[in-house]
N, C-alpha and C positions, 0 to 999 in steps of 0.2 A: 503492501498499497502506499503510494507515494501521500505525501504528507503536505501543504502549504502556509499550515496555518494551523499554529498550536492552541487544542481546545480548553476548554477549562471543564474540570473532573469528569465533573455532574452531565457534559455533553460526549461524555466516549462511549454512550451506548449509543446506536439508531435503533429509532424508534417505528413501528408500523401497528396499525388496529386497523380489524374488521370484523363488522358484529349482521346478523340476520335474527330475526323469533322464530324461539322455533315451542311447540306443543307436544309438551309426553306425558304421558297417562295422565295428557285433563289439564295435563300444569304447565303454563306458559314461561319459557329460558330463554334467555340470554346465550347462545351461541357466540364466544368473543377470542379470537384469533389474535394473541401479541407477539408475537417478531421482536423479542432484540438482536440486534448484531455488532458484534466490535472487534476490534482487530490488535491480538492477543503479542508483544513481542518474542512470541513463539511459534516454531515449526510446529504442525499439528503432532509430529513424533513425541517429540517435546511436554506437548502442550498430554498426550492420551491419556499419560499417566494420576495425571492431575484431577482426573477424570471419571475413572474406570477403579482404582484400587484405595480401599475401604481407610488407607494408613493416611495416602495425603488428599482425600477427599476430607477427612476431617483439620487436617489441617487451614481448611478456606470455609467451609460449605454446613459441618459438623459432622455428627454423625450418622455415615451410613451402614447398617450390616446385613444381613443375608451374603445370597449367590448375584453376584455383578458376571453370571456372565448370558447368554443367550435361554432363553426360560424360566430363568433364576426371577424369585422373592426378593426386595429389598423392606425396606423400615428406614426413615426419615424423619429429620425437626417434624416437632407439632403434629408427631400421629400421620405424617405420612407415610405410604406405603404404596409399594406400584410393583410391574414385572419387567422383567426387559426383554425385548422381541427380538429385535435386531443389531448384530454386531457389524463394522464394518471399520476393524481396528486400519490407519487412524481420522476417517473421517465420518464417522457417523453414527450415532446411538438414537434406537428409535424405545423407545417403554413409554407404559402406564405411571399416570401419579393421578396418587387414589390421595385426597384429602376433603375433610368436612363435606364424606357422603359424595361425589363426583368422582370418577374414575375418568379423567383425557388424558389423551395423547397427545404424546410430546417430547420433539426432537432435540439434539443437537447436530450439528451441523462442523465441520473446521473444514478448510478450505484455504493452501497454501495460497500467500500470495508469493509476488516476485522477490519481495527484501526480506523473503526469511519467515516472515513472519507467519499470524492465524485469522485466516475473514471466522471466530465465532458468531455461529447466529443458535437462537435458540427460541423456539419457532412451540408459543404450549397453545391447547385449543380446548382450553372452558369451554365445560357449558355450566352453565349459572342462574336459580334462582333471577323469576325478571323481575322482582321487589329484590330482593339483596343488588344483582345489578345499578341497577336505579340508586339504591342510597350508596353506595362504598363504589361505580361504577369500573370498569380495569386498571385501576390503581390499587385494590384490596390486591389483587393477584402481583402485577405487573410492579411494585412496588418491592418483592421480596425476592423476585429474579435482581432488577436494581443492584438492592444491598448486596445480595450476593455476586455478583457479576464484577463490583468492589470490590466484593476480596481477593474474587479469586484476582484480581489486577495489583492488590495492593501486597497478596505473597510475593507474585513473580515479574513484580516491577516492568507489568507489561506493555503499561501506556506510559511509557518513558519517552519516549518517539510522536504523541498523540497529545496530550497534556503539557498546561500548561505548569504545574504543579505535581508533587510524588502522591500517588490516592492512599488514603488515607483507610487501615485497616477500621472495616466495623462493628468495633465486638462492640459489648452490648453496653458500657462503659460512653464508647463515640456517641452510640444514636441518641445517648440521652443527652450527651452536649448538646453545648448553641447550633453547633461546625453539625456536628450529625441533623439536627432539626430539622436543618437553615436545607439541607440534600435531601429530607422526606420531603420538605412542604418542594424544593424545587423542581424532582420525581413524581411527586403533587399535579401541579401547573402543567407538567409537559402532559402525563396524562392523561388530564382531562383536553388537553386540548385533539389529543387524540380523538376524545368520543369525543367531539365536536366535528373534526375532520371524517369522522364515521358516524354521523349522522345524528347524536344526542342532542338537544338542545341547553342552549350556554347553559339557564338556571340549574338543572339536574346537572349537568356536568359537575360544575362549584360546589355545588353539594358535597357532589365524591369526589372530588379533590377536595371539602376539609375534613372529611367522613375515613378519606384513608387514610388521609396523614393524623390523625386523634386517635386513629385504628393501628397505624404499626406501633407510634413512639405508647400509648396507652400497653403495649404487650406485646 
């Protein structure tokens, strides 16, 4: 990736959102496809162990237990669990992500760049009750992935070529500091903007922005 202008850390991730409404089992739901893309200053083969080995995941993402192989089940933070559907080392992992009653497809893709870095894309297709989506918006899910990518960048110094300053490690203490709260607020604003661009009315999106920040900082 050729960088012509440095970015603030909060904008090291590129964001996309697609939404559509569905009805399943007589329940109105929203399918929100969240895509987060960033560049990490490691080659895919160097980055791969950090995404697939429990001892390495624990250094930035948190404890992950289970069988990290095709067909294996795993458990992660805050009651999350899932099943690994397909592994294409060192370029792609496809899995299910189950949390708060839902089971969503999630994909991590690692593409090599000419400068030796990796374009890392995380795509999470979340099926959310419409009431919950209206209240929180996409940020309730997406900001936790923002935090995870920040942690990965901090561990690897992976944004050194693109950002104005080093990426801070998002420890619980940092998240509840003034700097951490500012990051969460900025991410919430950006995902509210994505919601508006995807067709959510501005008043609803701004309410979701505030609720996302409250939810993340509250626990």
